[in-house]
C-alpha positions in Angstrom: 101.3 78.8 110.6 104.1 81.5 110.2 106.5 83.1 112.4 108.1 86.7 111.7 111.8 86.7 111.0 113.5 89.0 113.3 115.5 90.6 110.5 112.3 91.7 108.5 111.1 93.4 111.8 114.1 95.5 111.8 113.3 96.3 108.5 109.7 97.0 108.7 110.2 99.2 111.9 112.6 101.2 109.7 110.1 101.3 106.7 107.3 102.4 109.1 109.1 105.4 109.9 108.8 106.8 106.4 105.7 104.8 105.2 105.1 102.7 102.2 104.7 98.9 101.4 106.7 96.5 103.6 107.8 94.0 100.5 109.1 91.6 103.1 106.0 91.3 104.6 103.9 91.3 101.4 106.1 88.4 100.0 105.7 86.4 103.1 101.8 86.7 103.0 101.5 85.6 99.5 103.5 82.7 100.0 101.8 81.6 102.9 98.3 82.1 101.1 99.8 80.1 98.1 100.7 77.3 100.7 97.1 77.4 102.5 95.6 77.3 98.8 97.6 74.3 97.8 96.9 72.4 100.9 93.2 73.1 100.9 93.3 72.1 96.9 95.2 68.6 97.9 92.7 68.0 101.0 89.9 68.5 98.6 91.3 66.0 95.8 91.9 63.8 98.7 88.2 63.3 99.1 87.4 62.9 95.6 86.4 66.5 94.9 87.7 68.6 91.7 86.6 71.9 92.7 85.9 74.2 95.8 83.3 76.5 96.5 82.5 79.3 99.1 86.5 79.5 99.5 87.4 81.9 102.5 90.8 83.0 104.1 90.8 83.7 108.1 93.7 84.6 110.1 94.6 84.9 113.9 97.3 85.6 116.1 98.8 82.6 117.7 101.4 84.2 119.8 103.5 87.5 119.6 105.4 87.0 116.0 103.3 84.0 114.7 100.1 83.9 113.0 98.0 81.3 111.1 96.3 81.9 107.6 93.5 79.4 106.9 91.9 78.5 103.7 88.5 76.8 103.8 85.5 76.2 101.7 83.4 73.3 100.5 85.0 70.4 98.3 82.4 69.3 95.4 82.6 67.2 92.3 81.5 69.1 89.4 79.9 67.5 86.4 80.5 68.3 82.9 77.7 69.4 80.9 
């Protein structure tokens, strides 16, 4: 779960006037995705799995200015040929 930073909101508001990528949000989302992937991999490893298949992301707003990003899939054990 991540909450926006008020300073980033001000920059984003100004950026939206001229258009273009809002780098602060892009960076925050990339970091959040990586954290969700790491947590998923840790949980899969804790179950004895060495891979995750059918992996997906989902997001939802929790409250104004805060959202959650979930990474999920099926933990599996792959065998070598």
